[in-house]
C-alpha positions as CSV (number, residue, x, y, z in Angstrom):
1,X,163.6,23.5,-77.3
2,X,162.7,27.2,-76.8
3,X,162.1,28.6,-73.4
4,X,160.8,32.1,-72.8
5,X,163.0,34.6,-71.1
6,X,160.7,35.0,-68.1
7,X,160.7,31.3,-67.5
8,X,164.5,31.1,-67.9
9,X,164.9,33.7,-65.1
10,X,163.0,31.4,-62.8
11,X,165.0,28.4,-64.0
12,X,168.2,30.2,-63.0
13,X,166.9,30.7,-59.5
14,X,165.8,27.1,-59.2
15,X,162.2,27.9,-59.0
16,X,161.4,26.1,-62.2
17,X,162.9,22.6,-62.7
18,X,160.5,21.0,-65.2
19,X,159.2,21.7,-68.6
20,X,156.5,20.0,-70.5
21,X,156.2,19.7,-74.3
22,X,154.0,18.0,-76.9
23,X,156.2,16.6,-79.6
24,X,156.0,14.2,-82.4
25,X,159.6,13.4,-81.4
26,X,161.8,14.9,-78.6
27,X,164.1,17.7,-79.6
28,X,166.4,17.2,-76.6
29,X,167.7,14.2,-74.8
30,X,168.7,13.3,-71.2
31,X,172.3,14.3,-70.5
32,X,172.2,17.0,-73.2
33,X,172.6,20.7,-72.8
34,X,170.9,23.8,-74.2
35,X,172.6,27.2,-74.5
36,X,170.2,30.0,-73.5
37,X,170.3,33.6,-72.7
38,X,170.9,32.7,-69.0
39,X,173.7,30.3,-69.8
40,X,173.7,26.5,-70.2
41,X,170.8,24.4,-69.1
42,X,171.4,20.7,-68.4
43,X,168.7,18.2,-69.5
44,X,168.4,15.7,-66.6
45,X,165.6,13.6,-68.0
46,X,163.2,13.4,-70.9
47,X,160.2,11.0,-70.5
48,X,157.0,10.4,-72.4
49,X,154.1,10.6,-70.1
50,X,150.3,10.2,-70.1
51,X,148.2,13.3,-69.8
52,X,146.7,11.9,-66.6
53,X,150.3,11.8,-65.1
54,X,150.5,15.6,-64.9
55,X,149.7,16.8,-61.4
56,X,149.6,20.0,-59.5
57,X,153.1,19.5,-58.0
58,X,154.7,19.0,-61.5
59,X,152.7,22.0,-62.8
60,X,154.1,24.3,-60.1
61,X,157.6,23.0,-60.8
62,X,157.0,24.0,-64.4
63,X,155.9,27.5,-63.3
64,X,152.1,27.0,-63.7
65,X,149.4,27.8,-61.1
66,X,147.7,24.5,-61.7
67,X,147.7,21.3,-63.7
68,X,144.7,22.5,-65.7
69,X,146.5,25.7,-66.7
70,X,149.5,23.6,-67.9
71,X,147.3,21.2,-69.7
72,X,145.3,24.0,-71.4
73,X,148.6,25.2,-72.9
74,X,149.8,21.7,-73.9
75,X,146.4,21.0,-75.5
76,X,146.7,24.0,-77.8
77,X,148.9,21.7,-79.9
78,X,147.0,18.6,-80.9
79,X,149.8,16.5,-82.5
80,X,152.4,14.6,-80.6
81,X,153.0,12.9,-77.3
82,X,153.5,14.6,-74.0
83,X,156.9,14.8,-72.5
84,X,158.2,15.8,-69.0
85,X,161.7,17.4,-69.2
86,X,163.7,17.9,-66.0
87,X,166.2,20.8,-66.3
88,X,168.7,22.6,-64.2
89,X,171.2,25.5,-64.6
90,X,174.5,24.2,-66.0
91,X,176.7,27.3,-65.8
92,X,177.8,30.1,-68.1
93,X,177.7,29.9,-71.9
94,X,181.2,28.8,-72.9
95,X,180.9,31.0,-76.0
96,X,181.1,34.1,-73.9
97,X,184.7,33.4,-72.7
98,X,185.6,32.1,-76.2
99,X,184.5,35.3,-78.0
100,X,186.3,37.5,-75.4
101,X,189.6,35.8,-76.2
102,X,191.3,38.3,-78.6
103,X,194.8,36.9,-78.4
104,X,195.0,34.1,-80.9
105,X,198.1,32.1,-81.3
106,X,199.1,30.6,-84.7
107,X,197.6,27.2,-83.9
108,X,194.3,28.7,-82.9
109,X,194.2,31.0,-86.0
110,X,195.0,28.0,-88.2
111,X,192.3,25.9,-86.6
112,X,189.7,28.6,-87.2
113,X,190.8,29.0,-90.8
114,X,190.4,25.3,-91.4
115,X,186.9,25.4,-89.9
116,X,185.9,28.4,-92.0
117,X,187.4,26.9,-95.2
118,X,185.3,23.7,-94.5
119,X,182.2,25.8,-94.1
120,X,182.9,27.6,-97.3
121,X,183.6,24.4,-99.2
122,X,180.4,22.7,-98.2
123,X,178.2,25.8,-98.7
124,X,175.6,25.8,-101.5
125,X,176.1,29.5,-101.9
126,X,179.9,29.3,-102.2
127,X,182.5,30.9,-100.0
128,X,180.7,33.2,-97.4
129,X,182.5,33.1,-94.1
130,X,185.1,35.8,-94.5
131,X,182.9,38.0,-96.6
132,X,180.2,37.8,-93.9
133,X,182.7,38.6,-91.1
134,X,184.0,41.6,-93.1
135,X,180.5,42.9,-93.7
136,X,179.6,42.6,-90.0
137,X,182.9,44.4,-89.1
138,X,182.1,47.3,-91.5
139,X,178.4,47.5,-90.5
140,X,178.0,46.6,-86.8
141,X,174.4,46.7,-85.7
142,X,173.0,46.5,-89.3
143,X,169.8,44.5,-89.5
144,X,170.2,40.9,-90.7
145,X,167.7,41.4,-93.6
146,X,169.8,44.3,-94.9
147,X,173.0,42.3,-94.6
148,X,171.4,39.3,-96.3
149,X,170.1,41.4,-99.1
150,X,173.5,42.8,-99.7
151,X,174.7,39.3,-100.3
152,X,171.6,38.4,-102.4
153,X,170.6,35.8,-99.8
154,X,167.4,34.9,-98.0
155,X,167.4,36.3,-94.4
156,X,166.8,33.0,-92.5
157,X,169.6,31.2,-94.3
158,X,171.9,34.1,-93.7
159,X,171.1,34.1,-90.0
160,X,171.8,30.4,-89.8
161,X,175.2,31.0,-91.2
162,X,175.9,33.9,-88.8
163,X,175.0,31.5,-85.9
164,X,177.7,29.2,-87.2
165,X,180.2,32.0,-86.8
166,X,178.8,32.7,-83.4
167,X,179.4,29.1,-82.4
168,X,183.1,29.7,-83.1
169,X,183.1,32.8,-80.9
170,X,183.6,35.1,-83.9
171,X,180.4,37.2,-83.7
172,X,178.0,38.5,-81.1
173,X,174.3,39.1,-81.6
174,X,173.1,42.6,-80.7
175,X,169.5,43.8,-80.1
176,X,169.6,44.7,-83.7
177,X,172.1,43.1,-86.0
178,X,175.6,41.7,-85.1
179,X,179.1,42.8,-84.3
180,X,182.4,41.0,-84.4
181,X,183.6,39.7,-81.0
182,X,187.1,40.5,-79.9
183,X,188.1,37.0,-81.2
184,X,186.4,37.7,-84.5
185,X,188.1,41.0,-84.9
186,X,191.5,39.5,-84.0
187,X,191.0,36.7,-86.6
188,X,189.9,39.1,-89.3
189,X,192.8,41.5,-88.7
190,X,195.2,38.9,-90.1
């Protein structure tokens, strides 16, 4: 579930506590979490609702001036059912602390190596993890399409793979391109 940055800022302050979506099937579930640019969001509830159940109070909790303004946006997508999603801030993104951790002990290094080996073994394109880390280390801030092209890969698939490295705390996304995190640099150093 994507949420715009301006909306996230209002979620962080508690001003916005609801989101509405039209989905053929929900992409989040109650009790789940989303990592966003403001940190973790907790999904408190997800319920299918009738169009007539959307009222002015809910619309304001979702950041809209009126129910009609919210409905106009929801009606732009004709397919799917309407869902009301209750959200709240859930703290800092744990990947931030993870990627800052540059001191890796032997056990942590071995666990990372196993995860990377598993990613390489299951990849349709063959081993890619360490080569990608090395390329990002050599070319911090290089555009993803340029890095992907250097590997003869499609950009979106390349970006998906870099996100896998980010999940392990090894890379950071920049305004343009990527760089190794301190954790990624420490891992690659050995």
